[in-house]
Each structure stands twice: as structure tokens, then as C-alpha cells.
C-alpha positions in Angstrom: -22.1 0.0 -47.9 -20.4 3.3 -48.9 -23.1 5.2 -46.8 -22.0 2.9 -43.8 -18.3 3.7 -44.2 -18.8 7.3 -44.3 -21.1 7.2 -41.0 -18.0 5.1 -39.7 -15.5 7.7 -40.6 -17.7 10.4 -39.1 -18.3 8.6 -35.8 -14.5 8.0 -35.7 -13.6 11.6 -36.5 -16.1 12.6 -33.6 -14.7 10.4 -31.0 -11.0 11.6 -31.9 -12.3 15.3 -31.3 -13.7 14.3 -27.9 -10.4 12.6 -26.9 -8.2 15.4 -28.0 -10.6 17.9 -25.8 -10.6 15.6 -23.0 -6.6 15.4 -23.2 -6.4 19.1 -23.5 -8.6 20.0 -20.4 -7.4 17.0 -18.4 -5.1 17.9 -15.6 -2.4 15.2 -15.3 -0.7 17.3 -12.7 -3.6 16.8 -10.2 -4.8 13.9 -8.3 -7.6 13.1 -5.8 -6.3 11.4 -2.8 -9.6 10.9 -0.9 -12.8 10.9 -2.4 -16.2 11.1 -0.7 -16.5 11.9 3.1 -16.4 10.1 6.4 -16.1 10.6 10.0 -12.6 10.0 11.5 -12.9 8.6 15.0 -11.2 5.8 17.3 -9.1 3.5 14.8 -10.1 4.8 11.5 -7.1 5.6 9.3 -6.4 5.6 5.4 -3.1 5.3 3.9 -2.0 6.9 0.8 1.0 6.0 -1.2 3.8 8.7 -1.9 3.6 7.5 -6.0 0.4 9.4 -6.0 2.0 12.8 -5.1 4.5 13.5 -8.1 7.3 15.8 -8.2 7.0 19.5 -9.5 8.8 20.6 -12.7 10.5 23.4 -10.8 12.0 22.7 -7.1 9.4 22.3 -4.5 6.0 23.2 -5.6 2.8 21.8 -4.8 -0.8 22.4 -3.8 -2.6 20.4 -1.2 -6.5 20.8 -0.6 -8.6 19.6 2.1 -12.3 19.5 3.0 -13.1 19.0 6.7 -15.8 19.5 9.3 -15.0 19.4 13.0 -17.7 18.4 15.5 -18.6 20.6 18.4 -18.1 18.1 21.3 -18.0 18.9 25.0 -14.7 18.9 26.8 -15.7 15.6 28.8 -16.1 13.5 25.5 -13.9 10.4 25.3 -11.1 11.5 23.6 -8.7 8.8 24.8 -6.1 11.6 25.0 -5.4 14.8 27.0 -6.8 18.0 25.5 -3.2 19.5 24.8 -2.3 16.7 22.6 -2.9 17.5 18.9 -5.3 15.5 17.1 -4.1 14.1 13.5 -6.2 15.1 10.5 -3.5 14.4 7.8 0.0 13.5 8.4 2.0 13.7 5.2 5.8 14.0 6.8 5.5 17.9 6.9 4.1 18.4 3.2 2.0 19.2 4.8 0.7 18.0 8.3 -2.6 19.0 9.4 -3.6 18.9 13.0 -6.8 19.8 15.3 -5.6 21.6 18.2 -8.6 20.7 20.6 -7.7 23.0 23.6 -7.4 26.1 21.3 -10.0 25.1 18.9 -7.6 25.8 16.1 -6.4 24.0 12.8 -2.6 23.7 12.5 -0.7 23.3 9.2 2.9 22.0 9.7 5.5 22.6 7.1 8.7 20.8 7.7 12.2 22.3 7.1 14.2 19.6 8.8 13.2 15.9 9.7 11.4 16.9 13.0 11.3 20.7 12.7 8.3 22.6 11.3 6.9 26.0 10.7 3.5 26.2 12.1 0.5 28.2 10.6 -2.6 28.1 12.9 -6.2 29.0 11.9 -7.7 30.1 15.1 -11.4 29.9 16.3 -12.0 27.4 13.8 -15.8 27.1 13.0 -17.4 23.7 14.0 -20.2 21.8 12.5 -19.7 23.4 9.0 -17.7 22.2 6.1 -14.5 24.3 5.4 -12.1 24.2 2.2 -8.1 24.5 3.4 -5.7 24.8 0.6 -1.9 25.0 1.1 0.2 26.4 -1.5 4.1 25.5 -1.3 6.3 27.3 -3.6 9.8 26.7 -2.3 9.9 29.3 0.7 6.8 30.8 -0.1 4.1 29.5 1.8 0.3 30.3 1.4 -2.7 29.3 3.4 -6.4 29.6 2.0 -9.5 29.1 3.8 -12.7 28.8 1.9 -11.1 30.4 -1.1 -9.6 33.5 0.8 -5.9 33.9 1.7 -5.6 33.5 5.5 -1.9 33.2 6.0 1.4 33.9 3.9 4.9 33.8 4.6 8.3 33.4 3.3 10.1 30.8 5.4 13.8 30.7 6.0 14.1 27.0 4.7 12.5 25.5 1.9 9.8 22.7 2.6 11.5 19.4 3.2 9.4 17.2 0.7 9.6 13.6 1.9 8.1 11.0 -0.4 6.8 8.6 2.4 3.3 7.0 3.1 0.7 9.6 4.1 -1.9 8.9 6.8 -5.4 10.4 6.9 -6.4 10.1 10.7 -4.7 8.3 13.1 -5.4 5.2 15.1 -6.6 6.2 18.5 -5.8 10.0 18.0 -8.5 11.0 15.6 -10.1 14.4 15.7 -13.5 12.9 15.6 -14.7 15.1 12.8 -15.5 14.5 8.8 -12.9 14.6 6.1 -13.9 15.3 2.9 -12.2 15.4 -0.7 -8.3 15.8 -0.5 -6.6 16.8 -3.7 -2.9 17.0 -4.6 -1.3 19.2 -7.6 2.1 19.2 -8.3 2.1 23.0 -9.1 0.8 26.3 -7.5 -2.9 26.9 -7.8 -3.8 30.6 -8.5 -5.7 32.6 -6.3 -8.6 32.9 -9.0 -8.6 29.2 -9.4 -8.7 28.2 -5.6 -11.7 30.7 -5.3 -13.6 29.0 -8.3 -13.0 25.4 -6.8 -14.3 26.6 -3.2 -17.4 27.8 -5.1 -18.0 24.9 -7.0 -17.8 22.5 -4.3 -19.0 24.3 -1.4 -22.4 22.9 -1.5 -21.0 19.2 -2.2 -21.5 17.9 1.3 -24.3 17.5 3.5 -24.7 19.3 6.6 -26.9 16.9 8.5 -24.6 14.5 9.5 -24.2 12.2 12.9 -21.8 13.4 15.5 -19.1 11.2 17.1 -21.5 10.1 20.0 -24.2 8.8 17.6 -21.5 7.1 15.5 -20.2 5.3 18.5 -23.7 4.4 19.7 -24.6 2.8 16.1 -21.3 1.2 16.1 -21.8 -0.7 19.5 -25.3 -1.4 18.4 -24.1 -3.1 15.2 -21.5 -5.1 16.8 -23.9 -6.2 19.5 -26.1 -7.5 16.8 -23.3 -9.2 15.1 -22.4 -11.0 18.4 -25.8 -12.2 18.9 -26.2 -13.5 15.3 -22.7 -15.2 15.5 -23.8 -17.0 18.8 -27.3 -17.8 17.4 -25.3 -19.4 14.1 -23.0 -21.4 16.3 -25.9 -22.8 18.4 -27.7 -23.8 15.3 -24.5 -25.4 13.9 -24.2 -27.5 17.1 -27.9 -28.3 17.1 
């Protein structure tokens, strides 16, 4: 009996140590907003509540990370909109917005300073058919844009980012960029350059490269809907008989 009591105390002690280590290393100011990866096309959209994006301890400070993969689609593909209309990747009320400029083949990061006014940061000649990581850090007026672990753009803007706490949308119904979106992470503090590089190196091989493109997805989707329609028709006939 005494031996069992000692074992129980040791086990509880080990569990407490594990718990303390977990609490010490767990980042309570970081949250994953979107997990996995998926093709965003046609009407696909995911909404994320503002309660997931906590305020920082000092002013307007946050880091926003996204993995994405644009597809190499021909100009005559079905986009439903003109080629000069920006395609929505993320709309977070300017904190930030991330768009695909199809005509220029650029990724645009919008940082709001008034309700409908933005500072634009463009990543030109964006590589297609490979996964890329974009991290935006906002420290009041100091904006840094990192691509694949390296600093791409840096600017001290005239007005601080207007941080809105409204619903964020990933993708947009009828105005998607027909590409893949991977993990999206939010930090209510500024990620340091060495941490940004470490995160990129850690996750750069996380996603597969052999993925279906927009046309293949649409073809399979239509085929699936046709099969469901035929099955429904068969079920109705069998029910009537």
C-alpha cells in the first residue's frame, strides 16, 4: 500500500512538471486561424471571428502569417470578373487585407489607416505553383513584410494601422483567386526576424506540391454533382415504385 502511494506521488509530480513546462512554452498570444490547406475557388469562403485576434499589450502590434500557392492559370480561364479586379485572399478590414492582382501577377497587402484608405505593399512577379509564406508585422506605424523568411518590404507609414475588430473572411464568394490557402496564424505581438525565418524553415515542406488546379477541381466537382443528381433521381423513382 505504501509503495503504491509513493508511485502515485511520483506520477503526480511528473504530470505537474509536464504541465508547468507546457504552460511555460505555450504561446498564449498566438492562435491558428485556419488549419490545413484548401483550394479557394467559386463560392468558397471561411469566416473567422474577431474574438480570435486579441489586442496587443502595447498599442497596435501584431503579426499575421499566411501560406499560399497561386495557380498558373491562362488568361482565358473562367474568373467571372475582369482581369483588373483584385481577387480576395484574405479580407481582415485592413488589418491586413491580402489580394491577388491577376493582371500584374502580384500579391498586394493592404494596411488601413482610415475606414476606406490603405497603404499598399505589392510583392511583384509572385511565383506560381509553389508554396510561399507571407508574414506581416505591424508595430503601430512600422510595417514589415516578409516572404519566405526574408524581409521584402519595410516602411514607416504616416498614420498608424486602423485596427478593426470585425469578422475576417478568407476567400470571397464569386471573387476567389483560384489558388490554395494553407495555415493562417495570428500573433498579438511582433515576431522577430530570427523567429520568422525559423517558422519558414520549419514549415516549408509541410504542404504537398502535386495538387489539383482550378480546372481539375471544377471538373471533379461537376462530376460529383451529376452523380448526386442521378442518385437522387434513382432514389425518387424507387420510392414512387
